[in-house]
N, C-alpha and C positions, 0 to 999 in steps of 0.2 A: 446214272441216277441223278447226278447233279444237274445235268442238262434238262432232264424231265421235270425236275423241281422248278428250275428257272422258267421253263415253258409254262408250267402251271401258274406260277406267279405272274408272268407276263399276260396271261389270259384273263386275269381277274379284272373286271370292269370297275376300276377304282372311282372314276368320275360318277358312275351310277350310285355306288355306295356312298360317296361323299354327299350327293344330293339327297338321298333317301335317309341318311343317318344324321344329317346336320341338326334337325330339330330334336333328336333323341338325346336326353341327358342321363347321366348315371347318378346314382344316389350321392356319390362322392362329390360331384360338382355342386350339390346343394349345401354341402358342409361349409362352415367357415374356413377360410383359406388355411389357417394354421392347423386345421384338423383333416385336411384333404391329403390322404396318403399318396395320391397319384404322382405328384412331383418327386417324392422320395423313391417311389417304386421305379419311375423312369430313370432317375439318376443311378440307382443301385443296379438295375438289371439291364439297362439299355445304353446309357450314355458313358458309363465307365468301362474301361477294359476289364477283363476277367481278373478279379483279385487272385493273389497267389494261392490262397486257401479256397478258391472257388466262390461262387455266388452263395449268399446266405439262403438257407431254405426258408420257406414261408413262415414257419413258427418262429425261427430265430429273428427274422426281419421284423415281424410284428411285435415280438416281445421287446426288442430294443426300441422300436418306433413308439409304442405306447408309453414306455418308460420316459422317453424324451419329450412326450407331449402331454404329460400329466396336468400341467397348469392350464393349457387351453381346454383340455378335456373336462377338467373340473369346472371351468367357467361355462362351458357348453351345458353341462349337466345342471348346474345351478339355474341357468337361464331357461332352458327348455323343458326340464323335468320337474325340478323342485318349484320353480316359479309357476308352473302350470297347475300345481297341486294346491296352491293357495285358493281358498274359496272366498269369493267376495260376498258380502251380505246381500240378501234379496231386497229389492226395492219395495 
């Protein structure tokens, strides 16, 4: 089964995907750097070896992530949500 999986992976035309997906951006890429969860996701799930108690599940990961990012989250909300609700006087 492993060799079949490796053959499957080897058959994926990565260069074609790289070319066609380069202009595609995810929503996370448009976020301020301190609110982009992708670097932390990569670090926790890909770059590190498996922790002794296993990888955190999705809910646990984001519960901790949001708690650690409350200051930049508040700054983002103030700028993009509360700031947009201020009505300027008509000319």
